[in-house]
Every structure is written in structure tokens, then in C-alpha cells.
C-alpha positions as CSV (number, residue, x, y, z in Angstrom):
1,M,2.0,162.6,-68.5
2,Y,-0.6,160.6,-70.5
3,D,-3.4,162.0,-68.3
4,F,-2.2,165.6,-68.9
5,W,-2.4,165.2,-72.7
6,T,-5.7,163.4,-72.7
7,S,-7.2,166.0,-70.3
8,Y,-5.8,169.2,-72.0
9,W,-5.6,168.2,-75.7
10,W,-7.5,171.4,-76.6
11,L,-4.6,173.6,-75.5
12,I,-2.9,172.7,-78.7
13,F,-5.1,175.2,-80.6
14,P,-4.5,178.4,-78.6
15,I,-0.7,177.5,-78.3
16,A,-0.6,177.0,-82.1
17,A,-2.3,180.3,-82.6
18,F,0.2,182.1,-80.4
19,V,3.1,180.4,-82.2
20,F,1.8,181.3,-85.7
21,G,1.0,184.9,-84.6
22,A,4.5,185.3,-83.3
23,W,5.9,183.9,-86.5
24,D,3.8,186.3,-88.6
25,R,5.1,189.2,-86.5
26,W,8.7,188.1,-86.9
27,L,8.3,187.8,-90.7
28,N,6.7,191.2,-90.8
29,Y,9.6,192.6,-88.8
30,Q,12.1,191.0,-91.2
31,R,10.3,192.4,-94.2
32,S,10.2,195.9,-92.9
33,R,13.9,195.7,-91.8
34,D,14.9,194.5,-95.2
35,A,13.0,197.3,-96.9
36,L,14.7,199.9,-94.7
37,D,18.1,198.3,-95.5
38,V,17.4,198.7,-99.2
39,V,16.4,202.4,-98.7
40,K,19.6,202.9,-96.7
41,T,21.6,201.4,-99.6
42,Y,20.0,203.7,-102.1
43,T,20.6,206.8,-99.9
44,A,24.3,205.8,-99.3
45,Q,24.8,205.7,-103.1
46,G,23.2,209.1,-103.5
47,K,20.3,207.7,-105.5
48,D,16.6,208.2,-105.0
49,P,14.8,205.1,-103.9
50,P,11.9,203.9,-106.1
51,P,8.5,205.3,-105.1
52,E,7.1,201.7,-104.7
53,L,9.8,201.0,-102.1
54,L,9.1,204.1,-100.2
55,R,5.4,203.4,-100.2
56,Q,6.1,199.9,-98.8
57,V,8.2,201.4,-96.0
58,R,5.7,204.2,-95.3
59,D,2.3,202.5,-95.6
60,D,0.6,199.3,-94.6
61,P,0.7,196.9,-97.5
62,E,-3.0,196.0,-97.1
63,D,-4.0,199.6,-97.8
64,D,-2.0,200.2,-101.0
65,D,-5.1,200.4,-103.2
66,Y,-6.6,203.4,-101.3
67,S,-5.5,207.0,-101.0
68,Y,-5.6,208.6,-97.6
69,R,-9.1,209.9,-98.0
70,G,-10.2,206.6,-99.5
71,R,-8.8,204.6,-96.6
72,R,-10.6,206.8,-94.1
73,A,-13.9,206.5,-96.0
74,Y,-13.4,202.7,-96.3
75,R,-12.7,202.4,-92.5
76,R,-15.8,204.5,-91.7
77,Y,-17.9,202.3,-94.0
78,R,-16.6,199.1,-92.4
79,R,-17.1,200.4,-88.9
80,Y,-20.6,201.7,-89.7
81,Y,-21.8,198.4,-91.0
82,R,-19.8,196.2,-88.6
83,R,-21.3,197.8,-85.5
84,G,-24.8,198.4,-86.8
85,P,-28.0,197.0,-85.2
86,Y,-28.0,194.1,-87.7
87,W,-24.6,192.8,-86.5
88,E,-25.4,193.4,-82.9
89,W,-28.7,191.4,-83.1
90,R,-26.8,188.7,-85.0
91,S,-24.2,188.4,-82.3
92,A,-26.9,188.3,-79.6
93,L,-28.8,185.5,-81.4
94,I,-25.8,183.4,-82.2
95,T,-24.3,183.6,-78.7
96,G,-27.8,182.9,-77.3
97,A,-28.2,179.9,-79.4
98,I,-24.8,178.5,-78.4
99,A,-25.5,179.2,-74.8
100,G,-28.8,177.3,-75.2
101,A,-27.0,174.4,-76.8
102,F,-24.6,174.3,-73.8
103,W,-27.5,174.4,-71.3
104,L,-29.1,171.5,-73.2
105,A,-25.9,169.5,-73.3
106,S,-25.3,170.1,-69.5
107,Q,-28.9,168.9,-68.7
108,Q,-28.8,165.8,-71.0
109,G,-25.4,164.5,-69.9
110,Y,-24.7,162.4,-73.0
111,I,-21.0,162.5,-72.2
112,P,-20.3,161.5,-68.6
113,G,-18.5,164.0,-66.4
114,T,-19.2,167.0,-68.6
115,E,-22.3,168.4,-66.8
116,G,-20.3,170.8,-64.6
117,P,-18.0,172.2,-67.3
118,F,-20.8,172.5,-69.8
119,R,-22.9,174.3,-67.2
120,F,-20.0,176.7,-66.5
121,V,-19.6,177.5,-70.2
122,A,-23.3,177.9,-70.5
123,I,-23.4,180.5,-67.7
124,I,-20.5,182.5,-69.3
125,L,-22.2,182.4,-72.7
126,T,-25.5,183.4,-71.2
127,C,-23.8,186.5,-69.7
128,V,-22.1,187.3,-73.1
129,A,-25.5,186.8,-74.9
130,G,-27.1,189.2,-72.4
131,A,-24.4,191.8,-73.0
132,N,-24.8,191.4,-76.8
133,L,-28.6,191.8,-76.4
134,A,-28.0,195.0,-74.4
135,F,-25.6,196.3,-77.1
136,A,-28.2,195.4,-79.8
137,L,-30.9,197.4,-78.0
138,L,-28.5,200.3,-77.4
139,S,-27.4,200.3,-81.0
140,M,-31.0,200.7,-82.1
141,S,-31.6,203.6,-79.7
142,F,-28.4,205.5,-80.4
143,R,-27.9,204.9,-84.1
144,D,-26.0,207.7,-86.0
145,K,-28.5,209.7,-87.9
């Protein structure tokens, strides 16, 4: 059992991410269920629920500051600048640099027994960097005018 934990200690991070993601979804479900219960209580009494409560039930809480048209424009703005050539080139350079670092680490062998795994990660990251480079070239060619 000790060998398992010393060999796979890094699994703590993805498992924790899954657990916290499930907890966040559960809390979101509880919040929306409680808001619907309050709306049902108002309608059972024959009263109109407050507009803030209806907005909370109807909309995403993150988008409360924007009207419908404003949200669409904001999403278009985000998508335009997130997937532009600058970001594609940035992704290609960063993944290329990380792939180069893994290639260097696999060749140097400072940590015994990591040459094979580092080379495997370097191969995968080189493929990802190549795909990002292709996306960067395509984003420059087919940019929305």
C-alpha cells in the first residue's frame, strides 16, 4: 500500500478537483431548488414573487449585470479575442516551450527512472504544440473580416 501512495501521489489533485466540482454542482442544485420552493410558496399564497427572485430562478447569477443583448455582445467579444491569432500563437509557444523542457529533462536524466515518462509526456506535448501551431496559422488565414 505504501508503494501505491508513493507512486501515484499526484492522483490526489484530479480526484480533489472532481470532488470539489461535484460539491459545487450539489450546492448549485440546492440553491436553485430552494429558490423554486420560495417561488412555489409565494404562488400558493396568491402573491407575486419579487422580481429579484424570479431573475435568480430564470437567469444565470453570473450574467445579472447584462441585458440579453449585452450578454450576447459580451460573449461575442470574449470569443473573438479568446480565439484570435494572438491567443493561438501564445498557446503554440507555451506548449512548445513546455514540450522542449520535457525533452530536455528526458535527455538530461537528473531524476533517475524518469527518462521514459518524461519522453512520453514530451511526445504528447509536441503533438499538442504542433496542433496549436496549425490553429495559429489557420486563425491568421481565416480571420473574420
